[in-house]
C-alpha positions as CSV (number, residue, x, y, z in Angstrom):
1,X,13.5,-22.7,32.5
2,X,11.7,-21.1,29.6
3,X,12.8,-18.1,27.6
4,X,10.5,-15.6,29.4
5,X,11.8,-16.7,33.0
6,X,15.4,-16.5,31.7
7,X,14.9,-12.9,30.4
8,X,13.4,-11.8,33.7
9,X,16.3,-13.4,35.7
10,X,18.8,-11.7,33.5
11,X,17.0,-8.3,33.8
12,X,16.8,-8.5,37.6
13,X,20.4,-9.7,37.9
14,X,21.7,-6.9,35.7
15,X,19.8,-4.3,37.9
16,X,21.7,-5.5,41.0
17,X,25.2,-5.1,39.4
18,X,27.0,-2.0,41.0
19,X,28.4,0.1,38.3
20,X,32.2,0.2,38.8
21,X,33.8,3.6,39.2
22,X,35.8,2.9,36.0
23,X,32.6,2.8,34.1
24,X,31.4,6.3,35.2
25,X,31.1,8.7,32.3
26,X,33.9,10.9,33.8
27,X,36.3,8.0,34.1
28,X,35.5,6.7,30.6
29,X,36.1,10.1,29.1
30,X,39.5,10.3,30.9
31,X,40.5,6.9,29.7
32,X,39.5,7.8,26.1
33,X,41.7,10.8,26.3
34,X,44.6,8.8,27.7
35,X,44.3,6.2,25.0
36,X,44.2,8.8,22.3
37,X,47.4,10.4,23.6
38,X,49.4,7.2,23.8
39,X,51.8,6.7,20.9
40,X,51.4,3.7,18.5
41,X,52.5,0.5,19.9
42,X,52.4,1.6,23.6
43,X,49.6,-0.8,24.5
44,X,51.8,-3.8,24.5
45,X,50.2,-7.2,25.2
46,X,46.9,-5.8,24.4
47,X,45.3,-7.1,21.1
48,X,42.7,-4.8,19.6
49,X,39.3,-6.5,19.6
50,X,36.2,-5.6,17.8
51,X,32.8,-5.7,19.4
52,X,31.0,-7.9,17.0
53,X,27.5,-6.5,16.4
54,X,24.7,-9.1,15.9
55,X,23.2,-9.2,12.5
56,X,21.7,-12.7,12.1
57,X,18.5,-14.2,13.3
58,X,18.0,-14.6,17.1
59,X,15.6,-14.5,20.0
60,X,14.3,-11.1,21.0
61,X,16.5,-9.0,23.3
62,X,16.0,-9.8,27.0
63,X,14.9,-6.4,28.4
64,X,17.3,-4.2,26.4
65,X,17.6,-1.7,29.3
66,X,19.9,-2.8,32.1
67,X,21.3,-6.1,30.6
68,X,24.9,-7.2,30.4
69,X,24.8,-9.8,27.6
70,X,22.3,-9.8,24.7
71,X,22.2,-13.3,23.3
72,X,20.3,-13.9,20.0
73,X,19.7,-17.5,19.0
74,X,19.4,-18.3,15.4
75,X,17.5,-21.0,13.5
76,X,19.7,-24.2,13.4
77,X,20.7,-23.6,9.8
78,X,21.5,-20.0,10.2
79,X,24.1,-19.9,13.1
80,X,24.4,-18.0,16.4
81,X,26.2,-14.8,17.1
82,X,26.6,-13.2,20.5
83,X,27.3,-9.5,21.3
84,X,28.2,-7.5,24.4
85,X,26.5,-4.3,24.5
86,X,27.7,-2.8,27.8
87,X,25.9,-2.2,31.1
88,X,23.3,0.4,31.7
89,X,22.7,1.5,35.2
90,X,19.3,2.3,36.7
91,X,19.6,6.0,36.2
92,X,19.7,5.3,32.5
93,X,20.4,8.7,31.1
94,X,23.9,9.1,32.3
95,X,25.0,5.7,31.6
96,X,23.5,5.9,28.0
97,X,25.8,8.7,27.3
98,X,28.7,6.5,28.5
99,X,27.6,3.6,26.3
100,X,27.4,5.8,23.3
101,X,31.0,6.9,23.9
102,X,32.4,3.3,24.3
103,X,34.9,2.0,21.8
104,X,36.0,-1.6,21.6
105,X,39.3,-0.7,23.3
106,X,37.7,1.4,26.1
107,X,35.0,-1.4,26.7
108,X,37.8,-4.0,27.2
109,X,39.9,-1.7,29.6
110,X,36.8,-0.8,31.6
111,X,35.7,-4.4,31.7
112,X,39.2,-5.4,33.1
113,X,39.0,-2.8,35.9
114,X,35.5,-3.7,37.0
115,X,36.0,-7.4,36.7
116,X,36.9,-7.9,40.4
117,X,33.6,-6.4,41.4
118,X,31.3,-8.0,38.9
119,X,32.9,-11.4,38.0
120,X,30.6,-13.5,40.1
121,X,27.4,-11.8,38.8
122,X,28.7,-11.7,35.3
123,X,29.4,-15.4,35.3
124,X,25.8,-16.0,36.5
125,X,24.5,-13.8,33.8
126,X,26.6,-15.5,31.2
127,X,25.4,-18.9,32.2
128,X,21.9,-17.6,32.2
129,X,22.3,-16.1,28.8
130,X,23.8,-19.3,27.5
131,X,21.0,-21.4,28.9
132,X,18.6,-18.9,27.4
133,X,20.2,-19.2,24.1
134,X,20.0,-23.0,24.4
135,X,16.4,-23.1,25.4
136,X,15.3,-20.6,22.8
137,X,17.2,-22.1,19.9
138,X,15.4,-21.9,16.6
139,X,13.0,-19.3,17.8
140,X,12.7,-15.5,17.2
141,X,13.9,-13.0,14.7
142,X,16.0,-10.0,15.9
143,X,17.1,-6.8,14.2
144,X,20.7,-6.0,13.4
145,X,20.7,-3.2,16.1
146,X,24.0,-1.5,15.0
147,X,24.5,1.0,12.1
148,X,28.1,0.2,11.7
149,X,27.3,-3.6,11.5
150,X,24.7,-2.8,8.9
151,X,27.1,-0.8,6.8
152,X,29.8,-3.4,6.9
153,X,27.2,-6.1,5.9
154,X,26.1,-3.9,2.8
155,X,29.6,-2.9,2.0
156,X,30.9,-6.4,2.0
157,X,28.1,-7.5,-0.4
158,X,28.7,-4.4,-2.8
159,X,32.5,-5.2,-2.8
160,X,31.9,-8.9,-3.6
161,X,29.7,-7.9,-6.6
162,X,31.5,-4.8,-8.0
163,X,32.2,-5.3,-11.7
164,X,30.0,-8.2,-11.9
165,X,27.1,-6.4,-13.4
166,X,24.8,-6.7,-10.6
167,X,23.9,-4.7,-7.5
168,X,26.6,-2.3,-6.5
169,X,26.3,1.1,-4.7
170,X,22.5,0.8,-4.5
171,X,22.1,-0.7,-8.1
172,X,19.6,-3.4,-9.1
173,X,20.6,-6.9,-9.7
174,X,19.0,-8.4,-12.7
175,X,18.6,-12.2,-12.7
176,X,17.1,-14.9,-14.8
177,X,14.3,-17.0,-13.3
178,X,13.5,-20.2,-14.9
179,X,14.1,-18.7,-18.4
180,X,12.1,-15.5,-17.5
181,X,14.1,-12.4,-17.8
182,X,14.0,-10.1,-14.7
183,X,13.2,-6.7,-16.1
184,X,13.0,-3.2,-14.6
185,X,9.5,-2.2,-14.0
186,X,9.3,1.5,-14.9
187,X,6.4,2.2,-12.8
188,X,7.5,0.6,-9.6
189,X,11.1,1.2,-10.2
190,X,12.4,-2.1,-9.2
191,X,13.3,-5.6,-10.5
192,X,10.2,-7.8,-11.3
193,X,9.8,-10.9,-13.3
194,X,7.8,-10.8,-16.5
195,X,5.8,-13.6,-14.8
196,X,5.3,-11.7,-11.6
197,X,4.8,-13.0,-8.2
198,X,1.2,-11.9,-7.9
199,X,-0.5,-14.9,-9.4
200,X,-2.4,-15.6,-6.2
201,X,-5.2,-17.2,-4.5
202,X,-8.2,-15.0,-5.1
203,X,-11.0,-16.9,-3.4
204,X,-11.0,-14.2,-0.6
205,X,-12.4,-11.8,-3.2
206,X,-15.8,-12.8,-1.9
207,X,-15.3,-11.3,1.6
208,X,-18.8,-9.9,1.4
209,X,-20.9,-12.6,-0.1
210,X,-24.1,-11.1,1.2
211,X,-23.8,-7.9,-1.0
212,X,-24.6,-7.7,-4.6
213,X,-21.6,-6.1,-6.0
214,X,-18.2,-7.4,-6.9
215,X,-15.1,-7.1,-4.6
216,X,-11.4,-6.8,-5.6
217,X,-10.2,-10.4,-6.2
218,X,-8.1,-11.0,-3.1
219,X,-5.3,-13.4,-2.0
220,X,-6.5,-14.0,1.5
221,X,-9.9,-13.7,3.2
222,X,-10.1,-10.6,5.4
223,X,-6.9,-9.1,3.9
224,X,-7.9,-6.3,1.6
225,X,-5.7,-5.2,-1.3
226,X,-5.4,-2.0,-3.2
227,X,-6.4,-1.7,-6.8
228,X,-7.0,0.8,-9.5
229,X,-10.8,0.3,-9.6
230,X,-13.1,-0.4,-6.8
231,X,-16.9,-0.1,-6.0
232,X,-18.9,0.1,-2.8
233,X,-22.2,-0.9,-4.6
234,X,-23.2,2.7,-5.4
235,X,-20.1,4.4,-6.7
236,X,-17.3,3.3,-8.9
237,X,-13.8,4.7,-7.9
238,X,-11.4,4.8,-10.7
239,X,-7.6,5.8,-10.7
240,X,-6.5,7.2,-14.1
241,X,-3.1,7.3,-15.7
242,X,-3.2,11.1,-15.7
243,X,-2.7,10.8,-11.9
244,X,-6.3,11.6,-10.8
245,X,-9.1,9.7,-9.3
246,X,-12.7,9.8,-10.7
247,X,-15.8,9.0,-8.7
248,X,-18.7,7.8,-10.7
249,X,-22.3,7.4,-9.5
250,X,-23.6,4.1,-10.9
251,X,-27.4,3.7,-10.9
252,X,-28.1,0.6,-12.9
253,X,-27.2,1.5,-16.5
254,X,-27.1,5.2,-15.7
255,X,-23.7,6.7,-14.8
256,X,-22.5,10.2,-13.7
257,X,-19.1,11.4,-12.7
258,X,-19.6,13.3,-9.6
259,X,-15.9,14.1,-8.6
260,X,-12.4,14.4,-10.0
261,X,-9.7,14.3,-7.3
262,X,-6.1,15.2,-8.0
263,X,-3.3,14.6,-5.4
264,X,-1.8,17.7,-4.1
265,X,1.6,16.9,-5.4
266,X,1.1,16.8,-9.1
267,X,4.3,15.0,-9.6
268,X,3.1,12.0,-7.8
269,X,1.6,9.0,-9.6
270,X,-1.5,7.4,-8.3
271,X,-0.9,3.8,-7.7
272,X,-3.5,2.0,-5.6
273,X,-6.6,2.8,-3.3
274,X,-8.8,1.5,-0.6
275,X,-12.4,2.2,0.2
276,X,-13.7,1.7,3.8
277,X,-17.2,3.2,4.2
278,X,-16.7,7.0,4.0
279,X,-13.0,6.8,4.0
280,X,-10.8,6.7,0.9
281,X,-7.1,6.1,1.0
282,X,-5.0,6.7,-2.1
283,X,-1.4,5.5,-2.6
284,X,0.9,7.6,-4.5
285,X,4.4,7.6,-5.4
286,X,7.1,9.9,-6.9
287,X,10.7,11.2,-6.6
288,X,12.3,14.2,-5.0
289,X,15.6,15.5,-6.2
290,X,18.2,17.6,-4.3
291,X,21.5,19.2,-5.3
292,X,24.6,17.6,-3.7
293,X,28.3,18.5,-3.8
294,X,31.3,16.4,-4.2
295,X,34.5,18.3,-3.7
296,X,34.7,22.0,-4.4
297,X,33.3,22.2,-8.0
298,X,31.4,19.0,-8.6
299,X,27.6,19.1,-8.2
300,X,25.1,16.3,-8.7
301,X,21.5,15.7,-8.2
302,X,20.4,12.9,-5.9
303,X,16.9,11.6,-6.1
304,X,14.8,10.1,-3.3
305,X,11.9,8.0,-4.2
306,X,8.9,8.0,-1.8
307,X,5.4,6.5,-1.4
308,X,2.6,8.3,0.3
309,X,-0.7,7.1,1.8
310,X,-3.3,9.9,1.8
311,X,-6.7,9.5,3.5
312,X,-9.9,11.5,2.7
313,X,-13.3,11.8,4.2
314,X,-15.7,11.1,1.3
315,X,-19.0,11.2,3.3
316,X,-19.7,13.8,0.5
317,X,-18.6,12.1,-2.6
318,X,-18.8,15.4,-4.4
319,X,-16.4,17.1,-2.1
320,X,-13.8,14.8,-0.5
321,X,-11.9,16.4,2.5
322,X,-8.2,15.7,3.2
323,X,-7.7,14.1,6.5
324,X,-4.0,13.5,6.4
325,X,-1.1,11.4,5.0
326,X,2.0,9.5,5.9
327,X,5.1,9.0,3.8
328,X,7.9,6.4,3.6
329,X,10.9,6.2,1.4
330,X,11.2,3.8,-1.5
331,X,9.4,2.7,-4.6
332,X,5.9,1.3,-4.0
333,X,6.0,-2.6,-3.9
334,X,2.5,-3.6,-2.6
335,X,0.1,-3.0,0.3
336,X,-2.5,-4.7,2.3
337,X,-5.4,-3.5,4.6
338,X,-6.6,-5.4,7.7
339,X,-9.3,-3.7,9.8
340,X,-8.3,0.0,10.2
341,X,-4.7,-0.5,9.3
342,X,-3.0,-0.2,6.0
343,X,0.4,-1.9,5.6
344,X,2.6,-0.3,2.9
345,X,5.6,-2.1,1.4
346,X,8.3,-0.1,-0.4
347,X,11.6,-1.0,-2.0
348,X,14.4,1.2,-0.7
349,X,17.8,1.3,-2.4
350,X,20.7,2.5,0.0
351,X,23.7,4.5,-1.3
352,X,26.7,2.4,-0.1
353,X,29.8,4.5,-0.4
354,X,33.5,4.0,0.6
355,X,32.7,4.9,4.2
356,X,29.7,5.1,6.4
357,X,29.6,8.9,6.8
358,X,29.3,9.3,3.0
359,X,26.6,6.6,2.8
360,X,22.9,6.7,3.0
361,X,21.7,3.5,4.4
362,X,18.8,4.5,6.6
363,X,15.3,4.8,5.0
364,X,13.0,7.5,6.2
365,X,9.4,7.0,7.4
366,X,7.5,10.1,8.0
367,X,10.7,12.1,7.7
368,X,12.5,10.0,10.4
369,X,15.1,7.4,10.0
370,X,14.2,3.7,10.6
371,X,16.3,2.7,13.7
372,X,18.6,-0.3,13.4
373,X,16.5,-1.9,16.1
374,X,13.9,-2.2,13.3
375,X,16.0,-3.5,10.5
376,X,16.4,-7.2,9.8
377,X,19.3,-8.6,7.8
378,X,19.2,-12.3,6.5
379,X,22.3,-14.4,7.0
380,X,23.2,-14.1,3.2
381,X,22.5,-11.0,1.2
382,X,21.2,-11.3,-2.4
383,X,20.8,-7.6,-2.9
384,X,21.3,-4.3,-1.1
385,X,17.6,-3.3,-1.4
386,X,15.4,-3.1,1.7
387,X,11.8,-4.0,1.9
388,X,10.4,-1.3,4.2
389,X,7.0,-2.1,5.9
390,X,4.9,0.4,7.8
391,X,1.5,0.4,9.4
392,X,-1.0,3.4,9.6
393,X,-4.5,3.6,11.0
394,X,-6.7,5.2,8.5
395,X,-8.6,7.0,11.4
396,X,-5.1,8.7,12.4
397,X,-3.8,9.0,8.9
398,X,-0.7,11.2,9.8
399,X,0.5,8.8,12.4
400,X,2.8,5.8,11.6
401,X,1.8,3.1,14.0
402,X,4.9,0.9,13.4
403,X,7.5,0.0,10.8
404,X,10.3,-2.4,10.0
405,X,12.6,-3.1,7.2
406,X,14.2,-6.3,5.7
407,X,17.5,-6.1,3.8
408,X,18.0,-8.3,0.6
409,X,16.1,-8.5,-2.5
410,X,12.6,-9.7,-1.8
411,X,11.2,-12.3,-4.3
412,X,7.7,-12.4,-2.9
413,X,5.5,-11.6,0.0
414,X,2.5,-13.1,1.5
415,X,0.2,-11.7,4.0
416,X,-2.1,-14.1,5.9
417,X,-4.7,-13.2,8.5
418,X,-2.1,-13.3,11.2
419,X,1.3,-12.9,9.6
420,X,3.6,-11.2,7.1
421,X,6.0,-13.5,5.3
422,X,8.9,-12.0,3.4
423,X,10.6,-14.5,1.0
424,X,14.2,-14.0,-0.3
425,X,15.4,-16.2,-3.1
426,X,19.0,-17.1,-2.5
427,X,21.3,-17.8,-5.6
428,X,24.6,-18.7,-4.2
429,X,25.9,-22.2,-3.8
430,X,22.5,-24.2,-3.7
431,X,19.4,-22.4,-4.7
432,X,17.1,-21.9,-1.7
433,X,14.5,-19.5,-0.4
434,X,14.7,-17.7,3.0
435,X,11.4,-17.0,4.6
436,X,11.0,-14.3,7.4
437,X,8.0,-14.2,9.4
438,X,6.4,-11.0,11.2
439,X,3.3,-10.6,13.3
440,X,1.3,-7.6,12.7
441,X,-1.7,-7.5,15.1
442,X,-3.2,-4.0,15.4
443,X,-0.4,-2.4,13.4
444,X,2.5,-3.6,15.6
445,X,5.0,-5.3,13.3
446,X,7.2,-7.8,15.2
447,X,9.8,-10.3,14.1
448,X,8.7,-13.9,14.8
449,X,11.1,-16.3,13.1
450,X,12.8,-17.5,10.0
451,X,13.4,-20.7,8.0
452,X,15.0,-21.8,4.8
453,X,13.6,-24.2,2.1
454,X,15.4,-25.7,-0.9
455,X,14.3,-24.3,-4.3
456,X,12.1,-21.3,-5.2
457,X,8.6,-20.3,-5.0
458,X,6.6,-20.0,-8.2
459,X,4.4,-17.2,-6.8
460,X,2.5,-16.3,-3.6
461,X,0.2,-19.1,-4.4
462,X,2.9,-21.4,-3.2
463,X,2.9,-20.4,0.3
464,X,0.0,-20.4,2.7
465,X,-0.6,-20.3,6.5
466,X,-3.5,-22.3,8.1
467,X,-4.1,-22.8,11.8
468,X,-0.5,-21.7,12.7
469,X,1.1,-24.1,10.1
470,X,3.0,-22.7,7.1
471,X,2.8,-24.8,3.9
472,X,5.2,-24.2,1.1
473,X,5.7,-25.7,-2.3
474,X,8.9,-25.1,-4.3
475,X,10.9,-26.2,-7.4
476,X,14.6,-26.8,-7.3
477,X,17.3,-28.0,-9.5
478,X,18.7,-31.5,-8.7
479,X,21.2,-33.5,-10.8
480,X,20.7,-31.3,-13.8
481,X,16.9,-31.3,-13.7
482,X,13.8,-30.0,-11.8
483,X,12.5,-31.5,-8.6
484,X,9.6,-30.3,-6.4
485,X,9.0,-30.4,-2.8
486,X,6.4,-29.6,-0.2
487,X,7.3,-28.4,3.3
488,X,5.3,-27.7,6.5
489,X,6.4,-25.7,9.3
490,X,4.9,-24.9,12.7
491,X,4.1,-21.4,14.2
492,X,7.9,-21.0,15.1
493,X,9.0,-22.1,11.7
494,X,10.3,-25.4,12.7
495,X,9.9,-28.0,10.0
496,X,7.3,-30.6,10.9
497,X,7.0,-32.6,7.6
498,X,7.9,-32.7,4.0
499,X,7.6,-34.4,0.7
500,X,10.8,-33.9,-1.1
501,X,10.6,-35.8,-4.5
502,X,7.5,-34.6,-6.4
503,X,7.2,-34.7,-10.2
504,X,10.9,-34.9,-11.3
505,X,11.7,-33.0,-14.6
506,X,8.6,-30.7,-14.1
507,X,8.0,-27.3,-12.6
508,X,5.2,-25.9,-10.4
509,X,3.0,-23.6,-12.3
510,X,0.3,-22.9,-9.8
511,X,-0.9,-23.9,-6.3
512,X,-3.9,-23.7,-4.1
513,X,-4.6,-24.6,-0.5
514,X,-8.0,-25.2,1.1
515,X,-8.0,-26.1,4.8
516,X,-6.2,-29.4,5.2
517,X,-5.9,-30.1,1.5
518,X,-3.5,-28.6,-1.0
519,X,-3.5,-28.6,-4.8
520,X,-0.7,-27.7,-7.1
521,X,0.0,-28.0,-10.7
522,X,3.4,-29.1,-12.4
523,X,4.1,-29.0,-16.1
524,X,6.5,-30.2,-18.7
525,X,4.4,-31.3,-21.6
526,X,1.2,-32.4,-19.8
527,X,-0.5,-30.9,-16.6
528,X,-0.5,-33.1,-13.5
529,X,-2.8,-31.7,-10.9
530,X,-1.7,-33.0,-7.5
531,X,-3.8,-33.2,-4.4
532,X,-2.2,-33.4,-1.0
533,X,-3.5,-34.4,2.4
534,X,-2.1,-31.9,5.1
535,X,-4.3,-32.9,8.0
536,X,-1.2,-34.3,9.7
537,X,1.5,-31.6,9.5
538,X,4.1,-34.2,10.3
539,X,3.2,-36.5,7.6
540,X,1.8,-34.8,4.4
541,X,0.7,-37.3,1.8
542,X,0.1,-37.2,-1.9
543,X,-3.6,-38.1,-2.4
544,X,-3.9,-38.1,-6.2
545,X,-2.5,-37.0,-9.5
546,X,-4.5,-36.1,-12.6
547,X,-2.8,-35.6,-15.9
548,X,-4.5,-33.5,-18.5
549,X,-3.2,-31.5,-21.4
550,X,-2.0,-28.0,-20.9
551,X,-1.5,-26.4,-17.5
552,X,-3.3,-24.0,-15.1
553,X,-1.5,-20.9,-14.0
554,X,-4.3,-19.7,-11.7
555,X,-6.5,-21.8,-9.6
556,X,-9.8,-20.7,-7.8
557,X,-12.2,-22.6,-5.7
558,X,-15.6,-22.4,-7.5
559,X,-18.3,-23.7,-5.3
560,X,-18.1,-26.4,-2.7
561,X,-16.4,-29.1,-4.7
562,X,-15.1,-27.4,-7.8
563,X,-11.7,-25.9,-8.7
564,X,-11.4,-23.6,-11.7
565,X,-8.1,-23.4,-13.5
566,X,-7.1,-20.7,-16.0
567,X,-4.1,-21.3,-18.1
568,X,-2.9,-22.6,-21.4
569,X,-3.7,-25.5,-23.6
570,X,-0.6,-27.3,-24.8
571,X,0.5,-29.9,-27.3
572,X,1.0,-33.1,-25.3
573,X,4.0,-34.2,-27.3
574,X,5.8,-30.9,-27.6
575,X,4.4,-28.8,-24.8
576,X,3.9,-25.9,-27.2
577,X,1.0,-23.7,-26.1
578,X,-2.2,-23.6,-28.3
579,X,-4.4,-21.0,-26.6
580,X,-5.9,-20.0,-23.3
581,X,-7.6,-22.9,-21.5
582,X,-10.4,-23.0,-18.9
583,X,-10.7,-26.1,-16.9
584,X,-13.2,-27.2,-14.2
585,X,-12.0,-29.9,-11.8
586,X,-14.3,-31.9,-9.4
587,X,-12.5,-32.1,-6.1
588,X,-15.3,-33.8,-4.1
589,X,-12.9,-36.7,-3.7
590,X,-9.4,-35.2,-3.4
591,X,-7.8,-38.6,-4.0
592,X,-9.6,-38.9,-7.3
593,X,-9.8,-35.4,-8.9
594,X,-11.3,-35.2,-12.4
595,X,-11.5,-32.7,-15.2
596,X,-15.2,-32.3,-15.8
597,X,-15.1,-29.6,-18.4
598,X,-12.7,-27.4,-20.5
599,X,-13.0,-24.5,-22.8
600,X,-10.1,-23.5,-25.1
601,X,-9.7,-19.9,-26.7
602,X,-7.8,-21.0,-29.5
603,X,-4.7,-19.0,-30.6
604,X,-5.1,-16.7,-27.6
605,X,-1.9,-15.9,-25.8
606,X,-2.2,-12.6,-23.7
607,X,-4.0,-12.9,-20.4
608,X,-2.9,-10.3,-17.9
609,X,-5.0,-11.9,-15.1
610,X,-2.5,-14.7,-14.9
611,X,0.2,-12.3,-13.8
612,X,-2.1,-10.1,-11.7
613,X,-5.1,-11.9,-10.0
614,X,-6.8,-8.6,-9.3
615,X,-7.4,-8.2,-13.0
616,X,-9.8,-11.3,-12.7
617,X,-13.4,-10.5,-11.7
618,X,-14.8,-13.6,-10.1
619,X,-17.7,-14.6,-7.7
620,X,-18.9,-18.2,-7.7
621,X,-22.2,-17.4,-5.9
622,X,-23.1,-14.9,-8.7
623,X,-21.7,-17.6,-11.0
624,X,-19.7,-15.1,-13.1
625,X,-16.0,-14.6,-13.8
626,X,-14.3,-12.3,-16.4
627,X,-10.9,-11.4,-17.6
628,X,-9.0,-9.8,-20.5
629,X,-7.8,-12.2,-23.2
630,X,-5.8,-10.7,-25.9
631,X,-7.8,-7.6,-27.0
632,X,-11.1,-8.9,-25.7
633,X,-12.8,-8.9,-22.3
634,X,-14.6,-12.1,-21.8
635,X,-17.2,-13.1,-19.2
636,X,-18.1,-16.7,-18.3
637,X,-20.4,-18.7,-16.2
638,X,-20.3,-22.4,-15.4
639,X,-23.1,-24.9,-14.8
640,X,-22.6,-28.7,-14.1
641,X,-25.2,-29.7,-16.7
642,X,-24.0,-27.3,-19.5
643,X,-20.4,-26.5,-18.7
644,X,-18.7,-23.2,-19.5
645,X,-20.8,-20.6,-21.2
646,X,-19.3,-17.5,-22.7
647,X,-21.7,-14.7,-21.7
648,X,-19.8,-11.7,-23.2
649,X,-17.0,-11.0,-25.6
650,X,-16.2,-7.4,-25.9
651,X,-13.6,-6.1,-28.4
652,X,-11.5,-3.5,-26.4
653,X,-9.6,-2.5,-29.5
654,X,-12.6,-1.0,-31.2
655,X,-11.9,2.7,-31.5
656,X,-8.2,2.3,-30.6
657,X,-6.8,1.3,-34.0
658,X,-4.9,4.7,-34.2
659,X,-3.2,4.0,-30.9
660,X,-2.2,0.5,-31.8
661,X,-1.0,1.6,-35.2
662,X,1.2,4.2,-33.6
663,X,2.6,2.1,-30.8
664,X,2.2,-1.4,-32.3
665,X,0.2,-2.5,-29.3
666,X,-2.1,-1.4,-26.6
667,X,-1.8,-2.4,-22.9
668,X,-5.2,-3.8,-21.6
669,X,-3.7,-4.9,-18.2
670,X,-5.5,-1.9,-16.5
671,X,-8.9,-2.9,-17.7
672,X,-11.3,-4.0,-15.0
673,X,-14.6,-5.6,-15.0
674,X,-17.1,-5.4,-12.1
675,X,-20.9,-5.8,-11.4
676,X,-23.4,-4.0,-9.2
677,X,-26.8,-5.9,-9.0
678,X,-27.6,-6.9,-12.5
679,X,-25.5,-4.3,-14.3
680,X,-22.0,-5.2,-15.5
681,X,-19.5,-2.4,-15.8
682,X,-16.3,-2.4,-18.0
683,X,-13.6,0.2,-16.9
684,X,-11.0,1.2,-19.4
685,X,-8.4,4.0,-19.4
686,X,-10.8,6.8,-20.4
687,X,-14.2,5.0,-20.6
688,X,-16.8,3.2,-18.6
689,X,-19.4,1.0,-20.3
690,X,-22.5,-0.5,-18.6
691,X,-24.1,-3.7,-19.8
692,X,-27.5,-5.2,-18.9
693,X,-26.8,-8.7,-17.6
694,X,-30.5,-9.6,-17.6
695,X,-30.7,-8.7,-21.4
696,X,-27.8,-10.8,-22.7
697,X,-25.1,-8.4,-21.6
698,X,-26.3,-5.9,-24.0
699,X,-24.4,-2.6,-24.1
700,X,-26.5,0.0,-22.3
701,X,-24.5,3.2,-21.9
702,X,-20.9,4.7,-21.9
703,X,-19.3,7.4,-19.9
704,X,-16.1,9.3,-21.0
705,X,-13.8,10.1,-18.2
C-alpha cells in the first residue's frame, strides 16, 4: 500500500478510537495534581520516560489532526525516529487543551488506563504506521515539531563547542575552507568565504533575449535575482551606499535623474532590488536594540537583526507610492524572484541560554514566531544559525505567503525552476555535504527530501537540477589528498549514479551543466576541463578531458557550441597565477573539447565577477561581455575568425586618487556595466557614464548622483 493510502487509513482509524475517560481534560488535570502531590519515590516500579520528539528527516505527518502515532522515515543514512504525540478527538478544541497539558508521566499513566479500550485499534495503527514507515523510507523531509526538542538540540551543540572558539550562545563559527579563511562579512553580518559561493551559472541572464537591453546575470533561467543596479530599457535603477535609490531616465547618451527614494527607516541599509513592470521591490536590512535586565541591577542591550522587503508602485517614476512591506528576522543572505513571488533568505542567530525560558530560539516573520512545524533540523548540527526562508507576493506586499527555517550553518543555496536546495557542509568525522530539498510552487514552501554526498561543493555552480534529477560535483579529502566525485539523484534524492574517482590530487574550480551534459574544471598546476554524459542518470560517463594552462573560475555558454571561461593563467610547472585569462572552448563535440582562443590580461589579479557573477555583464546574442579587472572596466566581444576583441578599457581609478591614497585601496565590486540599445552605461558609486557603442565606445556623457 502506498504512503497516501496508509496516511488515509491511519487518519480514519484514529477518528474511530473512543477517547477513554482517563484522557478527558478533567481527569488529566486531576491526575496531574495527584502526581504533583505524591512524595518523591512513591511511584515505585514506574520508571520515568521521556517522550522523544522527532527532529530528524522523515515522511510528512499523516494527517496531524486525530492521529495516534506520527512516524517519520528518514533517508537511509540519516536514521529513523518515532514519536507518540497523543490522541486528539473529533471535537478538537477540548482535546487540544488536554494534549498541551500532557507530561511524559501523565501520558504514560493515561495510556495504561485506556489500554484495555484501545489496544486492538492501537496495534492496528502501529502496524499501519510501521508499514507506512517501511513503504516511505528514504522519502520526505519533516520539521522538528517540538520547541523543547529544538532547544535541547541547540543546547547540546553549544555545550559541545563551548570553549572551542566556535559557535556558542549564538556565536559564529569561523572555519577554513581549502585554505581560504572564512571571514565575517560586515554588510551581511555572517560568515562568508573570501571566495564566496556565488560563482554561478549566469546563462539565464538572457531571459529576455528579444529585448535590446541587458538583464542581471542570473544563475537559473526564469529565476530572477536582486542586484544593486537594474534597467527596464528606459530607466536605470541604482542603489547607493548612502541608503537611497536613484531612478535615472536613459535616452541614448542623454541621462536625467528623475527620483531619489529613501527608505522610511533611515537606519536601514539598502541591499537588493527587483523591477517588475511598474512594481519596485527594495530589500533593506538593519538592527533594532532593546534594553534587557539581568537580575535587579544589571542592564544590557540586545539587538535584533531584520530584513525587510518593501514594494512601491512606480507607474510614475517621479513619484513612487508605497504599497506595503514584510519583515523577517535575521541578516540578509540572498533572495530570488519567480513570477510574482519574492523568496527572501536570512541568517538568524538564536540566543541559547542555560534553560529554554531564558533563550530566544524562535525567529520572527512579520512579527510572529516561526512555528516548530516549519523548522527543519539536520541530523548533525554544524552551527546554531538558522536559514529562514519566506515568500511574499509583490501584489500583496504586506502578507507573508509561507515560510520555513533550516537550522545549521548553510554553506550554499541553489534555487532551480522547481526547487530550493540548502547545502550544509559537515566537518565532523568525514567531511560531507548535506542537501535539503524544498518545493516552492506559488509561494508554498514544503520539505521534499534530503541526501548526503561526500566532500564539499565549490560553489552553486556545482549543483544543478534538470528534468527532476539533481547533479552534484564535489571535492573531498582521501588518503591525504584531494579526490573529486559526481553524483546523480532522482526527484526523491535517491542516488541513481555516480563517478567517484575523478582527477586525484586536484580540486574543482568551476562547473557548468547544459541539459544532459556537464562540464567542470579541476586544477592543480594545469586546467583539465572535463565533459560528462548525463543522459543516463544511472550511468554518468566522462566523455573527455582537455588540459590547458591556468584554470577557469567562471563558465558561461556563449552561443550554440561555445563555452566561455574566465579565470587565471598559471605557470604549468608551479601553478602560480600570471594574470586573468579568457578562454573560449569549442564544445560541439563534448568528447573532444578544444580551446580555440585565449586572451591573457597580464599581471591582473582582482576580478570581483569571479566571486559574484552578477558583476559580469554578458549577452552572447549581443556578442558582448564586461567586468571589472583590477581598477579597469573591460568590455569584450568574440568572433570565430578574429577571436577575442577588447572593445573598452576604462580606468575606474581616474579621479579617485585621493580616496586610494587615503585608504590604500578602492572597492570596485559594486561597479556595474549595462547596455540599452547601442548605448553602454557604466554605473559607479556616485557616477553614471554613457558610451556610444557605434562610435568605438566613445565616452558621451556623465551624470553625478
